[in-house]
C-alpha positions as CSV (number, residue, x, y, z in Angstrom):
1,M,-5.1,-216.4,-67.8
2,I,-5.7,-217.9,-64.3
3,F,-3.4,-220.4,-62.5
4,C,-4.6,-222.3,-59.5
5,N,-3.5,-225.2,-57.3
6,P,-6.1,-228.0,-57.9
7,L,-5.9,-228.9,-54.3
8,F,-8.0,-225.9,-53.5
9,S,-10.8,-226.4,-56.1
10,Q,-14.4,-226.7,-55.1
11,K,-14.2,-230.5,-55.5
12,L,-11.9,-230.8,-52.4
13,D,-12.3,-229.6,-48.8
14,P,-10.3,-226.3,-48.5
15,K,-9.4,-227.1,-44.9
16,G,-6.5,-229.1,-46.2
17,R,-4.6,-226.1,-47.7
18,D,-1.2,-224.9,-46.5
19,F,-1.9,-222.0,-44.2
20,F,1.4,-220.2,-45.1
21,K,1.0,-220.2,-48.8
22,P,-1.5,-218.3,-51.0
23,D,-4.4,-220.4,-52.1
24,H,-4.2,-219.3,-55.7
25,I,-2.4,-217.0,-58.1
26,V,-4.5,-215.1,-60.6
27,K,-2.7,-213.7,-63.7
28,S,-4.8,-210.9,-65.0
29,E,-5.0,-210.2,-68.7
30,I,-6.8,-206.9,-68.0
31,T,-4.2,-205.3,-65.7
32,N,-1.2,-207.4,-66.8
33,K,-0.4,-208.1,-63.1
34,D,-0.3,-211.2,-61.0
35,Y,-2.5,-211.4,-57.8
36,L,-2.1,-213.6,-54.8
37,I,-5.3,-215.0,-53.3
38,H,-5.5,-215.8,-49.6
39,M,-8.7,-217.4,-48.3
40,S,-10.4,-218.1,-45.0
41,F,-13.6,-220.2,-44.7
42,P,-16.4,-220.6,-42.1
43,K,-15.6,-223.4,-39.7
44,N,-18.5,-225.5,-41.0
45,Y,-17.7,-225.0,-44.7
46,S,-18.0,-228.4,-46.4
47,I,-18.3,-229.6,-50.0
48,K,-20.8,-232.2,-48.7
49,D,-23.7,-229.8,-48.4
50,S,-25.4,-227.2,-50.7
51,I,-24.9,-224.2,-48.4
52,T,-23.5,-221.1,-50.1
53,Y,-21.8,-218.2,-48.5
54,P,-21.4,-214.4,-48.9
55,V,-17.8,-213.3,-49.8
56,L,-15.9,-210.3,-48.5
57,Y,-12.9,-209.4,-50.8
58,V,-10.2,-207.8,-48.7
59,L,-7.5,-205.7,-50.5
60,D,-3.8,-206.1,-49.6
61,G,-4.5,-209.7,-48.5
62,K,-0.8,-210.6,-48.3
63,S,-0.4,-208.3,-45.3
64,T,-3.9,-208.6,-43.8
65,Y,-4.3,-212.4,-44.1
66,G,-2.6,-212.9,-40.7
67,Y,-5.6,-211.2,-39.2
68,F,-8.1,-213.6,-40.7
69,E,-8.4,-215.7,-37.6
70,S,-10.2,-215.8,-34.2
71,S,-7.6,-213.8,-32.1
72,Y,-8.5,-210.8,-34.2
73,I,-12.0,-211.4,-35.5
74,D,-15.0,-212.2,-33.3
75,F,-16.5,-214.9,-35.5
76,E,-19.2,-215.6,-32.9
77,K,-20.8,-212.2,-33.7
78,I,-20.8,-212.4,-37.5
79,E,-22.5,-214.4,-40.2
80,D,-20.6,-217.2,-41.9
81,V,-18.6,-215.5,-44.6
82,I,-15.8,-216.4,-46.9
83,L,-12.8,-214.0,-46.8
84,V,-10.8,-213.5,-49.9
85,G,-7.6,-211.5,-49.6
86,I,-6.3,-210.0,-52.9
87,S,-2.7,-208.7,-53.1
88,H,0.0,-208.1,-55.7
89,K,2.5,-211.0,-56.2
90,V,5.5,-208.6,-56.3
91,N,7.1,-207.2,-53.2
92,G,8.8,-204.1,-52.1
93,V,8.8,-201.0,-54.3
94,E,7.2,-203.0,-57.1
95,S,4.2,-203.7,-54.9
96,K,3.9,-200.0,-54.0
97,I,4.0,-199.1,-57.7
98,N,1.2,-201.5,-58.4
99,R,-0.9,-200.3,-55.4
100,F,-0.7,-196.7,-56.5
101,N,-1.8,-197.7,-60.0
102,D,-4.6,-200.2,-59.1
103,Y,-6.1,-198.4,-56.1
104,T,-6.4,-194.8,-57.3
105,P,-9.5,-193.7,-59.3
106,Y,-7.9,-190.8,-61.3
107,R,-4.5,-189.9,-62.7
108,D,-2.8,-187.4,-60.5
109,T,0.6,-186.3,-61.9
110,L,1.5,-184.4,-58.8
111,T,1.1,-187.5,-56.7
112,D,3.0,-189.5,-59.4
113,R,6.1,-187.1,-59.2
114,K,5.9,-186.9,-55.4
115,F,6.1,-190.7,-54.9
116,D,8.6,-191.2,-57.7
117,K,11.0,-189.1,-55.5
118,K,9.9,-190.7,-52.3
119,F,10.5,-194.3,-53.5
120,G,13.6,-193.3,-55.4
121,V,12.4,-194.6,-58.7
122,E,12.8,-193.2,-62.2
123,K,10.5,-190.3,-63.1
124,G,7.3,-191.6,-64.7
125,T,7.4,-195.0,-62.8
126,I,4.4,-194.2,-60.6
127,K,1.2,-194.0,-62.6
128,T,-2.0,-193.4,-60.6
129,G,-5.5,-193.8,-62.0
130,G,-5.8,-197.5,-62.7
131,A,-8.9,-198.2,-60.6
132,V,-11.2,-198.7,-63.6
133,K,-9.0,-201.6,-64.9
134,F,-8.5,-203.1,-61.5
135,L,-12.2,-203.1,-60.8
136,E,-12.8,-204.8,-64.2
137,C,-10.2,-207.4,-63.2
138,I,-12.0,-208.1,-60.0
139,K,-15.4,-208.4,-61.7
140,K,-14.3,-210.4,-64.8
141,E,-11.4,-212.5,-63.6
142,I,-11.0,-212.8,-59.8
143,V,-14.7,-213.1,-58.7
144,P,-15.7,-215.5,-61.5
145,F,-12.7,-217.7,-60.5
146,I,-13.7,-217.7,-56.8
147,D,-17.4,-218.4,-57.8
148,E,-16.4,-221.3,-60.0
149,H,-14.3,-223.1,-57.3
150,Y,-16.1,-222.3,-54.1
151,K,-19.6,-222.3,-52.6
152,T,-20.3,-218.6,-53.0
153,N,-23.5,-216.6,-53.6
154,S,-24.1,-213.2,-55.1
155,D,-23.8,-211.4,-51.7
156,R,-20.4,-209.6,-52.2
157,G,-18.5,-207.1,-50.1
158,I,-15.2,-205.3,-50.5
159,S,-12.9,-203.8,-47.9
160,G,-9.6,-201.9,-48.0
161,H,-7.3,-199.9,-45.9
162,S,-5.3,-196.7,-46.9
163,L,-5.1,-196.7,-50.7
164,G,-7.3,-199.8,-50.5
165,G,-9.8,-197.7,-48.6
166,L,-9.8,-195.1,-51.3
167,F,-10.4,-197.8,-53.9
168,T,-13.3,-199.2,-51.8
169,A,-14.8,-195.7,-51.6
170,Y,-14.5,-195.5,-55.4
171,C,-16.4,-198.8,-55.7
172,F,-19.1,-197.5,-53.3
173,L,-19.5,-194.1,-55.1
174,N,-19.8,-195.9,-58.4
175,S,-22.1,-198.7,-57.0
176,D,-23.8,-200.8,-59.6
177,N,-25.0,-203.3,-57.0
178,Y,-22.1,-205.7,-57.7
179,F,-20.9,-205.1,-54.2
180,T,-23.4,-204.2,-51.4
181,R,-21.1,-204.2,-48.4
182,F,-18.2,-201.8,-48.1
183,G,-15.4,-201.4,-45.5
184,I,-13.7,-198.1,-46.2
185,N,-10.8,-197.9,-43.7
186,S,-8.2,-195.2,-43.3
187,P,-9.1,-194.0,-46.8
188,S,-6.4,-192.0,-48.6
189,F,-8.7,-189.2,-49.6
190,Q,-5.8,-186.7,-49.7
191,L,-5.0,-188.3,-53.1
192,N,-7.5,-187.3,-55.8
193,E,-9.1,-184.9,-53.2
194,K,-10.3,-182.3,-55.7
195,I,-11.5,-184.8,-58.2
196,F,-12.9,-187.5,-55.9
197,L,-13.7,-186.4,-52.4
198,E,-15.2,-183.0,-53.2
199,P,-17.5,-184.4,-56.0
200,A,-18.5,-187.2,-53.5
201,I,-19.6,-184.5,-51.0
202,V,-21.5,-182.7,-53.7
203,K,-23.3,-185.9,-54.5
204,F,-24.2,-186.4,-50.9
205,T,-25.5,-182.9,-50.5
206,S,-27.4,-182.7,-53.8
207,S,-28.9,-186.2,-54.3
208,E,-31.7,-187.0,-51.9
209,T,-32.2,-190.5,-53.3
210,W,-29.8,-193.2,-54.5
211,N,-31.2,-195.9,-56.7
212,I,-29.1,-198.9,-55.4
213,E,-29.8,-202.1,-53.6
214,P,-29.8,-202.1,-49.8
215,T,-26.2,-201.4,-48.9
216,K,-24.1,-201.5,-45.8
217,V,-21.1,-199.2,-45.3
218,F,-18.5,-199.1,-42.5
219,I,-15.9,-196.2,-42.4
220,S,-13.1,-195.9,-40.0
221,T,-9.7,-194.4,-39.2
222,G,-7.2,-194.4,-36.3
223,E,-7.2,-191.4,-33.9
224,N,-3.4,-190.9,-34.3
225,E,-3.3,-191.0,-38.1
226,S,-2.5,-187.8,-40.0
227,P,-4.9,-184.9,-39.3
228,M,-5.8,-184.7,-43.0
229,M,-6.7,-188.4,-43.2
230,V,-8.8,-188.2,-40.1
231,S,-10.6,-184.9,-41.1
232,N,-11.3,-186.1,-44.7
233,M,-12.7,-189.4,-43.4
234,V,-14.9,-187.5,-40.9
235,K,-16.1,-185.1,-43.7
236,F,-17.0,-188.0,-46.0
237,S,-18.8,-189.8,-43.2
238,L,-20.7,-186.9,-41.9
239,Y,-22.0,-185.8,-45.3
240,L,-23.0,-189.3,-46.1
241,K,-24.7,-189.8,-42.8
242,K,-26.5,-186.5,-43.0
243,N,-28.2,-187.4,-46.3
244,K,-29.9,-190.4,-44.6
245,Y,-30.3,-192.5,-47.8
246,E,-33.0,-195.0,-47.0
247,N,-31.1,-197.9,-48.7
248,V,-27.6,-197.1,-47.2
249,D,-27.0,-198.4,-43.7
250,M,-23.9,-196.5,-42.7
251,N,-21.7,-196.5,-39.6
252,W,-18.3,-194.9,-38.8
253,R,-15.8,-195.0,-36.1
254,I,-12.5,-193.5,-35.0
255,Y,-10.3,-195.9,-33.1
256,R,-8.7,-194.2,-30.1
257,N,-4.9,-194.3,-29.7
258,E,-4.4,-196.2,-33.0
259,S,-2.0,-195.3,-35.8
260,H,-2.2,-195.9,-39.5
261,T,-0.7,-199.3,-39.1
262,S,-1.9,-200.4,-35.7
263,V,-5.5,-199.8,-36.6
264,I,-5.6,-202.5,-39.3
265,P,-6.8,-205.5,-37.2
266,F,-9.3,-203.3,-35.4
267,C,-10.8,-201.9,-38.6
268,L,-11.0,-205.4,-40.2
269,N,-12.9,-206.7,-37.2
270,G,-15.0,-203.6,-37.2
271,T,-15.8,-204.1,-40.9
272,L,-16.9,-207.7,-40.3
273,T,-18.9,-207.1,-37.1
274,T,-20.7,-204.1,-38.7
275,L,-21.3,-205.5,-42.2
276,Y,-22.0,-209.1,-41.2
277,R,-23.3,-208.9,-37.7
278,K,-25.8,-211.7,-36.8
279,E,-29.3,-210.4,-36.4
């Protein structure tokens, strides 16, 4: 089931929305979770013309939406693109529980127990490995809703930070051409390392070709993040770059003097200026 504020339907100009409130709430029947949708539109977006726009879906939109504006993003350098922030409606520990479930590709019981203790929740509360269902929710519930109400086209990208970066990498590795632009930022490859990162590297070293549509990828981390996070991101990037897939345009960057939190606005701008740079 999907709930929306009719003020923000495609029939009305979205510029009239309340900046401080989510544009929509999507109630997923697939994951049984509620998602907030925060949106940003090109300055010339209008319902009075027939122009359609690419869409970049940004995970953790509740915390990143504040960066969807010109003081953080150099809009003059990028194509017109609609930004759609996706985040969990719940807050605090509940939000962390949902993130660990939705954003992790595989069940990892060691991680589950570790973060049960860290968050002070009952054993068995954290359940990793829900990425398959969350991706299905995005494809079958969130994207169709956005496409129905706004002037979108089939050029879709996805971007995430931390656990969201891990999920974005999962989408990239399992690419079916649904998304063709990927912002993999500060990815938490230390989770699922043996069952995700290592097989990814094997793929990059053993597969000379990759039968996907032309795809753009931006990968980044902050210099002052944990050594494991930085080294895993570099490892993933170097092996991907070394393969030189003809249909994968890949760039990566380490932001100097930035931490896991401070890097967020920089990697969002880097994602947009790399994946959507004006020719």
